[in-house]
C-alpha positions in Angstrom: 28.1 12.6 -6.9 26.3 13.7 -3.8 23.0 12.6 -5.3 24.4 9.1 -6.0 25.6 8.8 -2.4 22.2 9.9 -1.1 20.4 7.4 -3.3 22.8 4.6 -2.1 22.2 5.5 1.5 18.4 5.5 1.1 18.6 2.1 -0.6 20.7 0.7 2.3 18.2 2.1 4.8 15.3 0.5 2.9 17.1 -2.9 2.8 18.0 -2.7 6.5 14.3 -2.1 7.4 13.3 -5.1 5.4 15.7 -7.5 7.1 13.2 -8.4 9.9 10.2 -9.0 7.5 9.7 -12.1 5.4 8.9 -12.0 1.7 5.2 -12.7 1.1 6.1 -15.8 -0.9 7.7 -17.2 2.3 4.5 -16.9 4.4 1.7 -17.2 1.8 1.1 -20.9 2.4 0.9 -20.3 6.2 -1.7 -17.6 5.8 -4.9 -19.2 4.6 -7.8 -16.7 4.4 -10.3 -17.1 7.3 -13.6 -18.8 6.2 -16.2 -16.3 5.1 -13.7 -13.4 4.8 -12.3 -11.5 1.8 -8.6 -10.6 1.6 -7.1 -7.2 0.6 -3.6 -6.8 -0.6 -2.3 -3.3 -0.7 1.2 -2.9 -2.2 3.8 -0.7 -3.7 6.3 -1.5 -6.4 9.9 -1.8 -5.3 11.3 1.2 -7.2 13.5 4.0 -6.2 12.0 6.3 -8.8 8.9 6.8 -6.7 8.5 8.3 -3.3 10.3 6.4 -0.6 7.8 7.4 2.0 5.7 4.9 3.8 2.1 5.9 3.2 -0.7 5.3 5.7 -3.6 3.2 4.3 -7.2 3.5 5.3 -10.2 1.2 4.9 -13.5 3.1 5.4 -11.5 5.8 7.1 -10.0 3.3 9.7 -6.2 2.9 9.6 -5.0 -0.5 8.7 -1.3 0.2 8.5 1.3 1.7 6.2 3.0 0.4 3.0 6.4 1.4 1.7 8.1 0.6 -1.6 8.6 -3.1 -2.1 6.0 -4.0 0.6 2.6 -5.6 0.7 0.0 -5.1 3.5 -2.4 -8.0 3.9 -5.8 -7.5 5.5 -8.7 -10.0 6.0 -12.2 -8.5 6.2 -15.8 -9.4 6.2 -17.8 -9.1 3.0 -19.1 -5.6 2.3 -18.3 -2.4 0.6 -15.1 -0.6 1.4 -13.2 2.5 0.3 -9.5 2.1 0.1 -7.6 5.4 0.6 -4.2 6.8 1.4 -2.8 9.7 3.3 -1.6 11.9 0.4 -0.1 15.4 0.4 -1.3 16.0 -3.1 -4.8 15.4 -4.6 -5.5 13.5 -7.8 -8.9 12.7 -9.4 -10.3 9.4 -8.2 -7.3 8.6 -6.1 -9.3 6.4 -3.7 -11.2 3.2 -4.8 -14.4 1.7 -3.5 -14.8 -2.0 -3.8 -17.6 -4.5 -2.9 -16.1 -7.8 -1.7 -17.6 -11.3 -1.3 -16.4 -14.2 0.9 -13.2 -15.8 -0.5 -12.5 -12.9 -2.9 -9.1 -11.3 -3.1 -8.6 -7.7 -4.0 -5.2 -6.3 -5.2 -4.7 -2.5 -4.7 -1.4 -1.1 -5.9 -0.4 2.3 -4.6 1.1 4.5 -7.2 3.1 7.5 -6.2 4.4 10.6 -8.1 5.6 14.0 -7.3 3.4 17.0 -8.1 3.9 20.8 -7.7 2.7 22.0 -4.3 0.0 24.6 -5.1 0.4 26.4 -1.8 4.2 26.9 -2.2 5.5 30.2 -3.4 7.6 28.4 -6.0 6.2 25.9 -8.4 9.4 23.9 -8.0 8.4 22.7 -4.5 7.0 19.2 -5.0 4.8 17.0 -2.8 4.1 13.3 -2.8 0.8 12.2 -4.3 -0.5 8.7 -3.8 -3.3 7.0 -5.7 -5.0 3.6 -5.3 -5.1 1.5 -8.5 -7.0 -1.8 -8.5 -5.1 -4.6 -10.2 -6.3 -7.7 -12.1 -6.0 -10.8 -9.9 -3.4 -12.5 -12.1 -1.2 -9.4 -12.1 -1.7 -8.6 -8.4 -1.0 -12.2 -7.2 2.2 -12.3 -9.2 3.3 -8.8 -8.0 2.9 -9.5 -4.3 4.9 -12.7 -4.2 8.2 -10.8 -4.4 7.3 -8.1 -1.9 8.1 -7.8 1.9 5.0 -8.9 4.0 3.3 -6.8 6.6 0.1 -7.9 8.3 -2.8 -5.5 8.8 -2.7 -3.5 12.1 -5.2 -6.0 13.6 -8.0 -8.2 12.3 -10.1 -5.6 10.5 -13.4 -4.7 12.0 -15.6 -2.1 10.3 -15.9 1.1 12.3 -19.0 1.4 14.4 -21.7 3.5 12.9 -22.8 6.3 15.2 
């Protein structure tokens, strides 16, 4: 019974946090991609069976924001090659993705999450959140993001300066 109460409380907190954000479908027509830019959609499925944590997202090691369950982060960027990564407690083979984008192209990256045993814990029953980037087909990704809560990129993305 306590687990049910806890789950209900978390669901209410998630919904309360979404109240100030529009659904992507509500703003999509007002967000035309800038000319000569590509658009990246980073999103998480709206499920309580995955981690409820908001995960920081990085593009070529620069922070572009965070994404939580049921949310989509939208970022416009110049053509080029980018590595999409998350801040993850656990490691997973090929959990980051590298993409080359052209002007006008749209990339859909779904963030999967799962719980894995923490190898540094004394007990194998201590779990940690592991996040992985999964590239989605345009038809699937464009359908998926319409139902999600919209978040813009931290700022118009500019590649980090090379030193």
